[in-house]
C-alpha positions, 0 to 999 in steps of 0.5 A, a space after each residue: 452255672 451257665 455261661 451267661 452267669 459266669 460272664 456277668 459275674 466276671 465283668 461285675 467282679 472286674 468292675 468291683 476290683 477296678 473300683 476298689 483299686 481306684 478308690 484306694 489310690 484316690 484315698 491315699 492321694 487325698 490323704 497325702 495331699 491334705 497332710 502335706 498342706 497341713 504340715 506346710 501351714 503349721 510349719 510356717 506358723 511354727 517358724 513365726 512363733 519361734 521368731 516371736 519367742 526369740 524376740 520376746 514377743 508372745 503371739 498368744 497362740 504358741 505353747 512353751 514347754 507343753 507337758 502333753 507334747 507327744 513323746 515322739 515329737 519331744 524326742 525329735 526336738 531334744 535332738 535339735 530338730 523341729 518336727 510335725 506329729 499327728 496324734 490320734 490317741 485319746 477320745 477327742 479329735 486327732 491333733 496336729 502338733 509342730 514343735 521346735 527348740 528355741 534355747 532352753 525352751 520348746 516352742 510348740 503349736 497344735 490344732 485339731 485335725 478333724 476337718 481333714 478327717 471328715 473330708 476323708 470320711 466323706 470321700 470314702 463314702 462317695 468312693 464306696 457308693 460310686 464303686 458299688 454303682 460301677 460294679 452294678 452297672 458292670 454286672 448289668 452290662 456284662 449280663 446283657 453282653 453274656 445274654 446276647 452271646 448266650 443266645 447266639 451260642 444256644 442258637 448254634 447248639 440248637 441248630 447243630 442238634 437239629 442237623 444231628 437229628 436229621 434236619 439238613 435244612 437247618 442253618 444259622 444266620 451269621 452276624 458280625 465278625 466275632 468268634 460266634 459268627 465264625 462258629 455259625 459259618 462253620 456250622 453252616 459249612 458242615 451242614 452243607 457238606 453233610 447234606 451233599 454227602 448224604 444226598 450223594 449216598 442216598 442217590 447211589 443207594 437208590 440207583 443201586 437198588 433200582 438197578 438190582 430190581 430187574 435182575 433180582 426179579 428175573 432171579 426170583 422168576 427163574 428160581 420158581 421154575 426149578 424142579 421141586 426139592 430142597 435145593 430149589 427151596 433154598 434158592 427160592 428163599 434166598 432170592 425172595 429175601 434178596 428181593 425184599 431187601 432191594 424193596 426195603 432199600 428203595 422204600 428207604 430212598 423214597 422216605 428220604 424225599 421231602 415231598 413224601 406225603 400220606 393218603 389218609 382216610 377214616 378207618 375203624 381202628 380195630 379192623 385196621 390193626 387186625 388186617 395189618 397184623 394178618 399181613 405179617 403173621 397168623 396165630 400159628 406163628 405165635 402172634 396174638 392181637 388184643 383190641 382194647 378200645 375201638 376208635 376211628 382214625 384218619 390215616 394212610 392204611 398202606 403206610 400203617 400196614 407197613 409199620 405194623 408188618 415191620 414191627 411184628 416181623 422184627 419181633 418174630 425174627 429178632 425176638 421170639 414168640 409169643 408176640 402180643 399186639 395191643 391196640 387201644 384208641 390210637 396206640 399200638 403196642 407190640 410185645 415180644 418174648 425175646 432178649 429185648 432191643 439193643 442198647 443203641 436202638 434204645 438210645 439213638 433209635 433205629 439206624 439204617 444198615 446197623 443192627 444189634 451186636 449179634 444180629 444179622 441184616 441191614 437194620 432197615 425194618 425198624 428204620 422204615 417203620 420209623 420213617 413211615 410213622 413220621 410221614 403219618 405224624 405218629 410217634 414210634 418209641 422202643 423200650 425193654 419192659 422190666 419183665 423181659 422182652 421188647 416193646 414197640 409203641 406206635 402213638 397215632 392218637 393225633 389221627 383219632 377222630 372218634 373214640 370209645 375207650 374200654 369197649 372192644 370193637 367186636 363184643 367178646 373178641 379181644 384176641 386172636 386174628 379172626 
């Protein structure tokens, strides 16, 4: 049950409860007032009847020693008291009795009490109708209030989710001075603080990477001048790896810039995929390419190549060969034979400076691939197929301008890197 339903039901229930309580109070008040008025009236008439009987005058409306006098009233009269009794027994209308003892005789009066009964019945009907209308109106008012409150809370939740997903420009319009307005202000304050902190971290990261680029380039050059040998190879490999990491950090910093755009051009899908895979690995590395459908896509070849290189490299480095790359009309699938993607990547996607539980590295390869895919307007998702291994799917169908599904881009050539 949603908050809107809960608030509406609570207000409607409160309105119904108030209507019932007020109805009961009005009912008892009217019943008591009618009974008191009837008792006063019949009591005055009884006093007159007793005086007439004592004077030997028959008024014609009193009863002397009535046999059907209600027993409770008769017992009260025997004790020398006069009394009034409302008799609701029998099939007929209720009767109001009044009796008093005069000498050895009992003087009594009675009259129908149906007029008061009808009045109370009509009053109860009006109270039930008005109570139902009040409960319905209360429910509508509660639903309206809850709907407005629910929309504001939903907007706050949606904005918070956008901020969590990386949209640091998302803000709320705080209106009013209630708790929801305070929540909106708090969300905006949180977003401002988070944006400033992330921006500061990005600037520090980018500055460090730029400062490291020159000495790292000198290190790579110096390592190339070392005499041949195993120590030189280790130094050159480490220096080259450090250079790649610095370039990755710089590229991540560039992806954080909002003005980052793609330079698109129409390209043949099969040729584009083969060229990108060749930049990452060859058949001797255990990488196989299968172009299952030709197409023409309008995309940025440099950014596309960067995505494919990172996906294939990640499959070889953190998975295992053989790696299969399937290309079909704007959709690219990269399979490997490793243990699969870590759970945190499947749930939240790749995050910079975070890899799997037992993996090394900074976690920038998939982060860069995801960022470049967003610049291209493509979707990149990760999964672990049931048969084992890992699967990365790049969906670039939005950039496809022409397709020929089911036909290889080159007859007889659906695999290999030739």
